[in-house]
C-alpha positions as CSV (number, residue, x, y, z in Angstrom):
1,X,-38.9,-45.5,68.3
2,X,-35.5,-46.7,69.5
3,X,-35.7,-49.9,71.5
4,X,-34.4,-50.5,75.0
5,X,-31.1,-51.7,73.5
6,X,-29.8,-48.2,73.6
7,X,-26.7,-48.1,75.7
8,X,-26.9,-46.2,79.0
9,X,-24.7,-43.3,77.8
10,X,-27.0,-42.9,74.7
11,X,-30.2,-42.8,76.7
12,X,-31.8,-39.4,76.9
13,X,-32.6,-38.0,80.3
14,X,-34.5,-34.7,80.7
15,X,-33.1,-34.2,84.2
16,X,-29.6,-34.1,82.8
17,X,-30.5,-31.5,80.2
18,X,-32.2,-29.4,82.8
19,X,-29.1,-29.6,85.0
20,X,-26.7,-28.7,82.2
21,X,-28.7,-25.7,81.0
22,X,-28.9,-24.5,84.6
23,X,-25.1,-24.8,84.9
24,X,-24.6,-22.9,81.6
25,X,-25.8,-19.6,83.1
26,X,-23.3,-17.6,85.2
27,X,-24.3,-15.2,88.0
28,X,-23.7,-12.4,85.5
29,X,-26.0,-14.2,83.0
30,X,-23.2,-15.1,80.7
31,X,-23.5,-18.5,78.9
32,X,-20.8,-21.0,79.6
33,X,-20.0,-22.7,76.2
34,X,-18.9,-26.0,77.8
35,X,-22.3,-26.5,79.5
36,X,-24.2,-25.2,76.5
37,X,-22.5,-27.9,74.4
38,X,-23.3,-30.5,77.1
39,X,-26.9,-29.4,77.0
40,X,-27.0,-29.9,73.2
41,X,-25.4,-33.4,73.6
42,X,-28.4,-34.3,75.7
43,X,-30.8,-32.8,73.1
44,X,-29.1,-34.9,70.4
45,X,-29.8,-38.0,72.4
46,X,-33.5,-36.9,72.6
47,X,-33.6,-36.5,68.8
48,X,-31.8,-39.8,68.2
49,X,-34.1,-41.7,70.6
50,X,-37.0,-41.0,68.3
51,X,-35.3,-42.8,65.4
52,X,-34.1,-41.4,62.1
53,X,-36.9,-38.8,61.8
54,X,-34.7,-36.0,63.1
55,X,-31.4,-37.1,61.7
56,X,-31.3,-34.1,59.3
57,X,-31.0,-31.9,62.4
58,X,-29.2,-34.1,64.9
59,X,-26.3,-34.9,62.4
60,X,-25.7,-31.2,61.8
61,X,-25.9,-30.5,65.5
62,X,-23.3,-33.2,66.2
63,X,-21.0,-31.6,63.6
64,X,-21.5,-28.1,65.2
65,X,-20.8,-29.5,68.7
66,X,-17.5,-31.0,67.5
67,X,-16.4,-27.7,66.1
68,X,-17.1,-25.8,69.3
69,X,-15.4,-28.5,71.4
70,X,-12.3,-28.1,69.2
71,X,-12.3,-24.4,70.0
72,X,-12.8,-25.1,73.7
73,X,-9.9,-27.6,73.7
74,X,-7.7,-25.5,71.4
75,X,-4.8,-23.2,72.2
76,X,-7.2,-20.2,72.5
77,X,-9.7,-22.1,74.6
78,X,-9.6,-19.5,77.3
79,X,-11.3,-17.1,74.8
80,X,-14.2,-19.5,74.4
81,X,-15.2,-20.0,78.0
82,X,-18.4,-18.1,77.5
83,X,-20.5,-17.2,74.4
84,X,-19.8,-13.5,75.3
85,X,-16.0,-14.0,75.4
86,X,-16.1,-16.0,72.1
87,X,-18.1,-13.2,70.3
88,X,-15.7,-10.5,71.6
89,X,-12.6,-12.5,70.7
90,X,-13.7,-13.5,67.2
91,X,-15.0,-10.1,66.3
92,X,-11.9,-8.3,67.5
93,X,-9.7,-10.7,65.5
94,X,-11.8,-10.7,62.3
95,X,-12.6,-14.4,62.6
96,X,-16.3,-13.9,61.5
97,X,-17.5,-13.7,57.9
98,X,-20.3,-11.2,58.3
99,X,-21.4,-10.7,54.7
100,X,-20.4,-13.8,52.8
101,X,-18.9,-17.3,53.4
102,X,-15.2,-16.4,53.3
103,X,-12.1,-17.7,55.0
104,X,-13.8,-18.5,58.4
105,X,-16.8,-20.8,57.5
106,X,-16.5,-22.6,60.8
107,X,-16.1,-19.6,63.1
108,X,-17.4,-20.2,66.6
109,X,-20.0,-17.4,66.1
110,X,-21.4,-19.0,62.9
111,X,-21.3,-22.5,64.3
112,X,-23.2,-21.5,67.5
113,X,-25.7,-19.6,65.5
114,X,-26.8,-22.8,63.8
115,X,-27.3,-24.5,67.2
116,X,-29.1,-21.4,68.5
117,X,-31.7,-21.5,65.7
118,X,-32.3,-25.2,66.3
119,X,-32.6,-24.6,70.0
120,X,-35.5,-22.2,69.3
121,X,-37.3,-25.0,67.3
122,X,-36.8,-27.5,70.2
123,X,-37.9,-25.0,72.8
124,X,-41.1,-24.2,70.8
125,X,-41.8,-27.9,70.2
126,X,-41.2,-29.0,73.8
127,X,-43.4,-26.2,75.1
128,X,-46.2,-27.5,72.8
129,X,-45.7,-31.0,74.2
130,X,-45.8,-29.7,77.7
131,X,-49.2,-28.0,77.2
132,X,-50.7,-30.6,75.0
133,X,-53.4,-33.1,75.7
134,X,-53.2,-36.9,75.2
135,X,-54.8,-36.8,71.8
136,X,-52.8,-33.8,70.5
137,X,-50.9,-34.6,67.3
138,X,-47.1,-34.4,67.7
139,X,-46.8,-34.0,63.9
140,X,-48.8,-30.8,64.0
141,X,-47.0,-29.5,67.0
142,X,-43.6,-30.2,65.5
143,X,-44.4,-28.7,62.1
144,X,-45.8,-25.5,63.7
145,X,-42.6,-25.1,65.8
146,X,-40.4,-25.8,62.8
147,X,-42.3,-23.3,60.6
148,X,-41.9,-20.7,63.3
149,X,-38.2,-21.1,63.6
150,X,-35.9,-23.3,61.5
151,X,-37.9,-23.4,58.3
152,X,-36.9,-19.9,57.2
153,X,-33.2,-20.9,57.1
154,X,-33.7,-24.2,55.2
155,X,-34.0,-24.6,51.4
156,X,-37.2,-25.9,50.0
157,X,-35.9,-29.5,49.6
158,X,-35.1,-29.7,53.4
159,X,-38.4,-28.1,54.3
160,X,-40.3,-30.7,52.2
161,X,-38.3,-33.6,53.7
162,X,-38.9,-32.3,57.2
163,X,-42.6,-32.0,56.6
164,X,-42.8,-35.6,55.5
165,X,-40.7,-36.7,58.4
166,X,-42.9,-35.0,61.0
167,X,-45.9,-36.9,59.6
168,X,-44.6,-40.2,60.9
169,X,-43.8,-39.0,64.4
170,X,-44.9,-41.2,67.3
171,X,-47.6,-40.0,69.7
172,X,-47.3,-37.8,72.7
173,X,-46.9,-40.7,75.1
174,X,-43.8,-42.0,73.2
175,X,-42.1,-38.6,73.5
176,X,-42.8,-38.6,77.2
177,X,-41.5,-42.1,77.6
178,X,-38.1,-41.3,76.1
179,X,-37.6,-38.5,78.6
180,X,-37.0,-41.1,81.3
181,X,-38.6,-39.0,84.0
182,X,-41.7,-41.0,85.1
183,X,-45.4,-40.6,84.5
184,X,-46.8,-37.9,82.3
185,X,-47.5,-35.4,85.1
186,X,-43.8,-35.6,86.2
187,X,-42.6,-35.0,82.6
188,X,-44.9,-32.0,82.3
189,X,-43.6,-30.6,85.6
190,X,-40.0,-31.1,84.6
191,X,-40.5,-29.5,81.2
192,X,-42.1,-26.6,83.1
193,X,-38.8,-26.3,85.0
194,X,-36.4,-26.9,82.0
195,X,-38.1,-24.7,79.4
196,X,-37.7,-21.4,81.2
197,X,-34.0,-22.1,81.5
198,X,-33.6,-23.1,77.9
199,X,-35.6,-20.0,76.9
200,X,-33.4,-17.7,79.0
201,X,-30.2,-19.2,77.5
202,X,-31.7,-18.7,74.0
203,X,-32.8,-15.1,74.8
204,X,-29.4,-14.1,76.2
205,X,-27.7,-15.4,73.0
206,X,-30.3,-13.8,70.8
207,X,-29.8,-10.4,72.4
208,X,-26.0,-10.7,72.2
209,X,-26.1,-11.7,68.5
210,X,-28.6,-8.9,67.8
211,X,-26.3,-6.4,69.5
212,X,-23.4,-7.4,67.3
213,X,-25.4,-7.9,64.1
214,X,-24.7,-11.6,64.0
215,X,-28.1,-13.2,63.5
216,X,-27.8,-13.5,59.7
217,X,-24.3,-14.8,59.3
218,X,-24.0,-16.6,55.9
């Protein structure tokens, strides 16, 4: 567990993640990339607040966030306002390697796909935390969520390391504490508010990627 020495801007706050994912959805149910990235910044703080256990995911997420921010701030930033506009722009301009890693290994579509997969794992894990009891084992919940989502995309070595890392996870109360919400019942209530939003953002992206055959980019 990270100690209280974590600086204020590095502290995780579940409310902030809830707010950013709420902002990420437009009235037309498009996903604003800027707010999606902001939501992920918050989730990285959550992972980091639990020590080095999740560094194999958080480090990769930070790298992917930086790539997407560079697109948002680049000369074609207007094409990256939403996930939908990014997909349209990159496909129309052949910026996506759809069958093998070619000349666009860091396309926005491929980069977002890696975050998208990790978001599913976090969604499943947080839902288990929300519905768990005080004596539920976080190691089991996390491993189950991982095996249902990210594991299929990771080589054996990473799966093995992840399994060992999950074994040393702190208890449920420690996870609730780092969310900086209040007592357990308030954490559960806020997770109940946040998870449907995260799930909706995930599903909109999943449907979009399915439509354009982008779910298995190399």
